[in-house]
C-alpha positions as CSV (number, residue, x, y, z in Angstrom):
1,M,10.2,86.1,-39.9
2,E,9.1,89.5,-38.8
3,K,5.6,89.7,-37.4
4,T,3.0,90.9,-39.8
5,E,1.2,93.9,-38.4
6,R,-1.7,93.7,-40.9
7,I,-2.6,92.9,-44.4
8,E,-2.9,95.8,-46.9
9,I,-5.2,94.7,-49.7
10,I,-5.2,96.6,-53.0
11,L,-8.5,95.6,-54.7
12,N,-9.9,96.2,-58.1
13,H,-13.5,95.2,-57.4
14,H,-14.4,95.4,-61.1
15,A,-11.8,92.9,-62.2
16,G,-12.9,89.6,-63.7
17,N,-16.6,90.7,-63.9
18,G,-16.8,90.6,-60.1
19,R,-14.4,87.6,-59.5
20,A,-11.9,89.8,-57.7
21,Q,-14.6,91.1,-55.3
22,K,-15.7,87.5,-54.5
23,A,-12.1,86.5,-53.9
24,C,-11.6,89.5,-51.6
25,N,-14.7,88.6,-49.6
26,K,-13.3,85.1,-49.0
27,V,-9.9,86.5,-48.0
28,T,-11.4,89.0,-45.5
29,D,-13.7,86.4,-44.0
30,F,-10.6,84.2,-43.4
31,L,-8.6,87.1,-41.9
32,R,-11.4,88.0,-39.5
33,Q,-11.6,84.4,-38.4
34,Q,-7.9,84.4,-37.7
35,N,-8.0,87.8,-36.0
36,I,-5.6,89.3,-38.5
37,P,-6.1,93.0,-39.1
38,Y,-6.5,94.2,-42.6
39,E,-7.5,97.2,-44.7
40,V,-8.9,97.1,-48.2
41,H,-7.8,99.9,-50.6
42,L,-10.2,100.2,-53.6
43,T,-8.9,101.2,-57.0
44,K,-11.5,103.6,-58.4
45,C,-9.8,105.0,-61.5
46,D,-6.9,104.3,-63.8
47,G,-3.6,104.7,-61.9
48,D,-5.0,104.1,-58.4
49,G,-3.2,100.8,-58.2
50,Q,0.2,102.4,-58.7
51,R,-0.6,105.4,-56.4
52,I,-1.8,103.1,-53.5
53,A,1.1,100.6,-53.9
54,K,3.7,103.5,-53.8
55,Q,2.1,105.0,-50.7
56,L,2.1,101.7,-48.9
57,A,5.6,100.8,-49.9
58,D,6.9,104.2,-48.8
59,L,5.5,103.5,-45.3
60,H,8.1,100.7,-45.1
61,Q,6.2,98.8,-42.4
62,N,6.0,95.1,-41.6
63,D,2.5,94.9,-43.2
64,K,2.1,92.6,-46.2
65,I,0.8,94.2,-49.4
66,V,-1.6,91.9,-51.3
67,V,-3.1,92.7,-54.7
68,I,-6.5,91.2,-55.6
69,G,-7.5,91.8,-59.2
70,G,-6.3,91.1,-62.7
71,D,-3.0,91.5,-64.6
72,G,-3.6,95.2,-65.0
73,T,-4.0,95.9,-61.3
74,L,-0.9,93.8,-60.5
75,N,1.1,95.7,-63.2
76,Q,0.1,99.0,-61.7
77,A,1.0,97.9,-58.2
78,V,4.4,96.7,-59.4
79,N,5.1,100.1,-60.9
80,G,4.0,101.8,-57.7
81,V,6.4,99.7,-55.6
82,K,9.3,100.0,-58.1
83,T,9.0,103.8,-58.1
84,S,8.7,104.0,-54.3
85,N,11.5,104.7,-51.9
86,Y,11.7,101.0,-51.2
87,P,11.5,99.3,-54.6
88,D,12.3,95.8,-53.2
89,T,9.1,95.7,-51.2
90,A,7.4,92.4,-51.6
91,L,4.0,92.0,-53.2
92,G,1.5,89.2,-52.7
93,Y,-1.0,88.4,-55.5
94,I,-4.4,86.7,-55.5
95,P,-5.8,86.5,-59.1
96,G,-9.2,87.8,-59.8
97,G,-9.1,88.9,-63.4
98,S,-10.3,87.5,-66.7
99,G,-7.0,86.5,-68.3
100,N,-4.6,86.0,-65.4
101,D,-1.6,85.5,-67.7
102,F,0.8,86.2,-64.8
103,C,-0.5,83.1,-63.0
104,R,0.0,81.0,-66.0
105,G,3.5,82.4,-66.4
106,I,4.6,81.5,-62.9
107,K,2.7,78.2,-63.1
108,L,0.5,79.0,-60.1
109,K,-1.1,75.7,-59.1
110,T,-4.2,77.0,-57.4
111,K,-6.4,80.1,-57.6
112,D,-8.2,79.4,-54.3
113,P,-8.0,82.8,-52.6
114,V,-7.9,81.4,-49.0
115,I,-5.1,78.9,-49.8
116,L,-3.1,81.6,-51.5
117,M,-3.6,84.0,-48.5
118,Q,-2.4,81.2,-46.2
119,A,0.6,80.8,-48.4
120,I,1.4,84.5,-48.3
121,L,1.1,84.6,-44.5
122,S,3.4,81.6,-44.1
123,L,6.0,82.6,-46.7
124,K,9.3,83.3,-45.0
125,N,11.1,84.8,-48.1
126,P,9.4,86.2,-51.2
127,R,9.8,84.5,-54.5
128,M,12.0,86.5,-56.9
129,I,10.7,87.0,-60.4
130,D,12.0,89.0,-63.4
131,V,10.6,92.5,-63.9
132,G,11.1,94.2,-67.3
133,K,11.5,97.9,-67.8
134,A,10.9,99.9,-70.9
135,T,12.4,103.4,-71.2
136,S,12.5,106.2,-73.7
137,K,13.3,109.9,-73.5
138,N,10.0,110.8,-71.9
139,F,8.8,107.4,-70.7
140,S,9.7,104.7,-68.2
141,H,7.5,101.7,-67.3
142,Y,8.0,98.4,-65.5
143,F,6.2,95.2,-66.7
144,I,5.9,91.6,-65.5
145,N,3.8,90.2,-68.4
146,N,4.4,92.1,-71.6
147,I,4.6,95.5,-73.0
148,G,3.7,96.6,-76.5
149,I,3.3,99.4,-79.0
150,G,0.9,99.6,-81.9
151,F,-2.2,97.5,-82.4
152,D,-2.5,95.9,-78.9
153,A,-1.5,99.0,-77.0
154,S,-4.1,101.1,-78.7
155,T,-6.8,98.5,-77.9
156,V,-5.9,98.5,-74.2
157,Y,-5.7,102.3,-74.1
158,Y,-9.1,102.8,-75.6
159,T,-10.6,100.2,-73.4
160,N,-9.1,101.5,-70.2
161,H,-10.3,105.0,-71.0
162,S,-13.7,104.0,-72.2
163,E,-16.8,105.4,-70.3
164,R,-18.6,102.1,-71.2
165,K,-16.0,99.8,-69.5
166,E,-17.4,100.1,-65.9
167,F,-21.0,99.8,-67.1
168,L,-20.2,96.6,-69.2
169,N,-18.2,95.2,-66.2
170,S,-21.3,95.7,-64.0
171,L,-23.3,93.6,-66.5
172,G,-20.6,90.9,-66.6
173,L,-19.8,91.9,-70.2
174,G,-16.3,93.3,-69.7
175,T,-14.8,91.3,-72.6
176,L,-17.2,93.1,-74.9
177,S,-15.5,96.4,-74.2
178,Y,-12.2,95.0,-75.5
179,F,-13.9,93.6,-78.6
180,T,-15.6,96.8,-79.5
181,N,-12.4,98.8,-79.1
182,L,-10.5,96.1,-81.1
183,L,-12.8,96.8,-84.0
184,K,-12.2,100.6,-83.6
185,V,-8.4,100.1,-83.7
186,L,-8.7,97.9,-86.8
187,K,-10.1,100.8,-88.7
188,R,-7.7,103.5,-87.3
189,Q,-4.3,101.8,-86.7
190,Q,-1.6,102.9,-89.1
191,A,1.6,101.2,-89.9
192,F,4.9,102.6,-88.6
193,G,8.6,102.0,-89.3
194,L,10.6,99.9,-86.9
195,D,14.3,99.3,-86.3
196,V,15.2,96.3,-84.0
197,N,18.7,95.9,-82.5
198,Y,19.3,92.6,-80.7
199,Q,22.6,91.0,-79.8
200,Q,24.5,92.9,-82.5
201,H,21.9,92.0,-85.1
202,Q,19.8,94.7,-86.8
203,K,16.6,94.5,-88.8
204,H,14.4,97.1,-90.3
205,F,10.6,96.8,-90.9
206,D,8.8,99.3,-93.1
207,S,5.3,98.5,-92.0
208,A,4.9,97.3,-88.5
209,Y,1.5,97.2,-86.7
210,V,2.4,95.7,-83.4
211,V,5.6,95.2,-81.3
212,V,5.5,93.2,-78.1
213,A,8.2,92.3,-75.5
214,T,7.1,89.4,-73.3
215,N,8.3,88.3,-69.9
216,H,6.7,84.8,-70.1
217,P,5.0,82.6,-72.8
218,Y,1.4,84.0,-72.4
219,F,-0.1,86.9,-74.1
220,G,-3.7,88.0,-73.8
221,G,-4.8,84.6,-72.5
222,W,-3.1,82.7,-75.3
223,F,0.2,80.7,-75.4
224,C,2.7,82.2,-77.7
225,H,6.2,81.2,-78.9
């Protein structure tokens, strides 16, 4: 195994109402004790996770890139790596979000940040997982959990672009931001026509409100079939 030069941490310190920051503190304490150099890259606005991950992947060094945050931060980092000059760059992940659907999907047995960091350091070969990709004429996006259009996508969009989100996160009320925007979408969301083609089967829906493609059984913290 090539020697790790240092650990590059992409941190969303707001994720999980502060859980990601606490996880990062434990990880950096451990790294200092082991005399392993590291750098923490904070995400400060929407899209930072993708930008930082792309920059780190493009460096193509022996450093390990580790994401500490929620599913959204990890998704941004995946898109950053996949659109970099080295799209097969490995990503480590330490959950610190509220839902953590990705961890459920891969059946992660522990969420202890120090144990996970030890596992990342000792791993000889990265674990391969499926990564989905959605494309259209003007759009291309990778996903590891799920991707949707309609009702759920509108809720996430309004939440991520809400001026109140950071304030509510600071009070430990991040979930309230999703709930308030959910009510907003319930009033505004209009139905749309949908044509589905799958394995030579076709079906038309006149009034669709949500369409989701999933990469594992969990969606929004719930188990789905």
